[in-house]
Structure formats: C-alpha cells, structure tokens
C-alpha positions in Angstrom: 10.0 -8.2 24.8 9.6 -4.7 23.2 12.6 -3.7 21.2 13.8 -0.1 21.4 15.1 -0.3 17.8 11.8 -1.7 16.6 10.0 1.1 18.3 12.1 3.7 16.8 11.7 2.2 13.3 7.9 2.0 13.9 7.7 5.6 14.9 9.7 6.6 11.8 7.3 4.6 9.6 4.3 6.0 11.3 5.6 9.5 10.6 6.2 8.7 7.0 2.9 7.1 6.5 1.1 10.0 8.1 2.8 12.3 5.7 1.8 10.2 2.7 -1.8 9.9 4.0 -1.9 13.6 4.6 -0.9 14.3 1.1 -3.4 11.8 -0.3 -6.3 13.1 1.8 -6.0 16.6 0.3 -8.7 17.6 -2.1 -7.5 17.8 -5.7 -6.6 21.4 -6.6 -6.7 22.5 -10.2 -3.9 24.7 -11.2 -4.5 28.3 -12.1 -5.2 29.2 -15.8 -1.7 30.7 -16.1 -0.1 27.5 -14.7 -2.2 25.2 -16.8 -2.1 27.2 -20.0 -5.9 27.1 -20.4 -8.7 29.5 -19.9 -10.8 29.4 -16.7 -14.0 27.3 -16.7 -17.2 29.3 -16.6 -20.9 28.8 -15.9 -22.1 25.3 -15.9 -18.7 23.9 -16.7 -17.3 25.4 -13.5 -20.2 24.2 -11.5 -19.8 20.7 -12.9 -16.1 20.7 -12.2 -16.6 21.7 -8.6 -19.2 18.9 -8.2 -17.0 16.3 -9.7 -13.9 17.6 -7.9 -15.7 17.1 -4.6 -16.7 13.6 -5.5 -13.2 12.7 -6.6 -11.8 14.1 -3.3 -14.2 11.8 -1.5 -13.0 8.8 -3.5 -9.4 9.7 -2.7 -10.1 10.0 1.0 -12.1 6.8 1.1 -9.6 4.7 -0.8 -6.7 6.1 1.2 -8.4 5.1 4.4 -9.3 1.7 3.0 -5.7 1.0 1.9 -4.2 1.9 5.3 -0.8 0.1 5.5 0.4 -2.6 7.8 0.8 -1.7 11.4 3.1 -3.4 13.9 4.4 -2.7 17.4 8.0 -3.8 17.5 10.4 -5.9 15.5 9.4 -9.3 16.9 5.8 -8.4 16.3 6.6 -7.7 12.6 8.4 -11.1 12.4 5.3 -12.8 13.7 3.1 -11.0 11.1 5.5 -11.9 8.3 5.5 -15.5 9.5 1.7 -15.6 9.4 1.6 -13.9 6.0 3.8 -16.6 4.5 1.7 -19.3 6.1 -1.4 -17.8 4.6 0.2 -17.6 1.2 1.4 -21.2 1.3 -1.8 -22.6 2.7 -0.2 -23.8 5.9 -2.7 -22.1 8.2 -5.7 -24.1 9.1 -9.1 -22.4 9.5 -9.7 -18.7 9.2 -6.7 -16.7 8.0 -5.5 -13.9 10.2 -6.3 -10.4 9.0 -3.8 -7.5 9.1 -5.5 -5.0 6.8 -9.2 -5.4 7.8 -10.4 -2.5 5.7 -9.5 -4.5 2.5 -11.5 -7.5 1.7 -9.7 -10.8 2.4 -8.8 -11.5 -1.2 -7.4 -8.0 -1.8 -5.3 -8.4 1.3 -3.9 -11.7 0.2 -3.2 -10.4 -3.3 -1.4 -7.4 -1.7 0.8 -9.5 0.5 1.5 -12.0 -2.3 2.8 -9.2 -4.5 4.8 -7.6 -1.6 6.5 -10.9 -0.9 7.2 -11.5 -4.6 8.9 -8.1 -4.9 10.9 -8.6 -1.7 12.2 -12.0 -2.8 13.0 -10.6 -6.3 14.9 -7.7 -4.8 16.8 -9.5 -2.1 17.3 -12.9 -3.7 16.2 -14.5 -0.4 13.5 -17.1 0.4 11.0 -15.7 2.9 10.4 -18.9 4.8 14.1 -19.7 5.2 14.7 -16.2 6.6 11.7 -16.2 8.9 12.6 -19.6 10.4 16.2 -18.5 11.0 15.0 -15.4 12.9 12.4 -17.4 14.9 15.1 -19.8 16.0 17.1 -16.8 17.2 14.2 -15.6 19.3 13.5 -19.1 20.7 17.2 -19.5 21.8 17.1 -16.4 24.0 18.0 -16.8 27.6 15.3 -16.0 30.1 15.5 -12.5 31.5 17.4 -11.0 28.6 15.9 -7.6 27.7 18.0 -6.3 24.9 18.9 -8.2 21.7 21.1 -6.0 19.5 22.4 -8.9 17.5 18.8 -10.0 16.6 18.0 -6.4 15.6 21.0 -6.3 13.3 20.1 -9.6 11.7 16.5 -8.6 11.3 17.5 -5.3 9.7 19.8 -7.0 7.3 17.0 -9.3 6.1 13.8 -7.2 6.3 14.7 -3.5 6.0 13.1 -3.4 2.6 9.9 -5.2 3.4 7.8 -2.4 4.8 8.9 0.0 2.1 7.8 -2.4 -0.5 4.6 -3.1 1.3 3.8 0.7 1.4 4.7 1.2 -2.2 2.5 -1.8 -3.4 -0.4 -0.6 -1.4 -0.1 2.9 -2.8 -0.2 1.5 -6.3 -3.2 -0.7 -5.4 -5.0 2.4 -3.9 -4.3 4.5 -7.0 -5.8 1.8 -9.2 -8.9 1.8 -7.1 -9.1 5.7 -7.2 -8.8 5.7 -11.0 -11.4 3.0 -11.5 -13.9 4.8 -9.3 -13.1 8.2 -10.8 -13.3 6.8 -14.4 -16.8 5.5 -13.7 -17.7 8.9 -12.3 -16.4 10.9 -15.2 -17.4 8.6 -18.1 -20.8 10.2 -18.7 -19.1 13.6 -19.3 -16.2 12.6 -21.5 -17.9 13.6 -24.7 -20.2 16.3 -23.4 -17.7 18.1 -21.2 -14.2 17.1 -22.3 -12.4 20.0 -20.8 -13.9 19.4 -17.3 -12.9 15.8 -17.5 -9.4 16.6 -18.9 -8.7 18.9 -15.9 -9.7 16.3 -13.4 -7.8 13.6 -15.3 -4.7 15.7 -15.3 -4.8 15.8 -11.5 -5.3 12.1 -11.2 -2.5 11.3 -13.6 0.1 13.3 -11.5 1.7 12.2 -8.2 0.6 11.1 -5.7 -2.4 9.6 -7.5 -0.7 8.4 -10.8 -0.9 4.8 -11.9 2.1 2.5 -11.9 3.4 1.1 -15.2 1.2 -1.8 -16.6 2.0 -5.0 -14.8 2.9 -8.2 -16.6 1.4 -11.7 -16.0 1.5 -12.6 -12.3 2.4 -9.1 -11.3 0.5 -6.7 -9.0 -3.1 -6.2 -10.3 -3.1 -9.6 -12.1 -5.7 -12.2 -10.9 -3.2 -15.0 -11.5 -2.2 -17.1 -8.5 1.3 -17.5 -7.4 2.6 -21.1 -7.2 3.4 -20.4 -3.6 -0.3 -20.2 -2.7 -2.0 -23.6 -2.7 -5.3 -22.7 -1.2 
C-alpha cells in the first residue's frame, strides 16, 4: 500500500537530489582574475584551458549520471530494498544479486551499500538486520484492508531517517573520487609544461561540490577490504 508520508519524503529527496545533480552538472567556471588573484590566461594557455575545461565538464556530467542515487517509491518499498541490500551483503541471496544502481558496476554498487550500512550502524548503534526484521513483522501483522499506517511510519522514521542521507553523501564522495581520478589522468601530461592551466582546473576540482573527502582508513569507503558481514 502506498504511504502518503513515504511519498512526501520521496518527493523531498527527489527535490534535494535534483538540486545536487543540477549543481554538479554545471561546467566548471574559472573565477575572474580579480577574484583569483592571478592574471588572465592568454594565447595557447587559454586555448588549452578551454579545451581541458570542456573535457573536465564532460567527466563531471558523466560521473554524476553514473552515480545517480538510490530511488524508491514509498516507505515500504525502501524497507524491501534495504532488506535485499542486507541479504546481498551477508550472502543470503541465492543466484544473481538484485541491482538498485545499475549505472554502477555490480562491485561498485555493493561496495557503496556496504559503506552506507557501515556508516548507518556506526551512527545509530543499531543492527540493520534486527531493525529490518522488526519492521517487516509489523508489515506482515497488518489487518486486511488497512490503508493508513501512521505507527509504522513513525517507527520507520525513527530507525531509518538517516539512511538515505548517508547513502547520498557516500555516493557523492564516490563520484568525486571518480571525477578526480579521470581529471588527474587528463591533466597529467600538462602538469610540468602548463602548470598554471592545471592549477586553475585543480582549484575548481578541489572546491565544493567536487572536493575529495578526507582519506579513509582501513575498511572505510574507497578501501578494497571486505567487511566481515559479506561472506560471498
């Protein structure tokens, strides 16, 4: 049954994500010489800057699209998705794993959800499987014909209000690492020959919304290590 609260929350998140994506899709814009404290580029340096700036903009657009965040229809649907995510991480699913972020490859998607769950459990102090099973039992106990479930919505909100926010934040970090990796490869041949051109582009990439997160420790986001929770 579609939940009105879930729908409102989904609309709110879609609006937020559209705003984030809109910002990320904009082409990098170099500040004016007065703002940047440097003289304007000229001649072949300006031409190179414009060429590389266009390519960096394409990288940003491509990676923003590739890292589109999790979509869900209503609260119960999100519960089903989180249930399936936990089953994939624990190896309980038999056969092909369900995909929720198809623009990522399967390993990237699993790494992303593993880190999102790790952050959620660390922040809330809760066990994902315990909370999912309790809410699933609540859904299973509903009386036939009931259309509104405010108590379920309250419980779900208390447990999972932070989950989507953490998922969006982790995916943004993952996107930014991909942007920087591709941009670094693009700019490497010019670092010694055209340092000012590279410096101006790097300054854009190092500022929000494209800046990199702090270095991750062992087992954190970006690390290839496997969580003990994942057995397959």
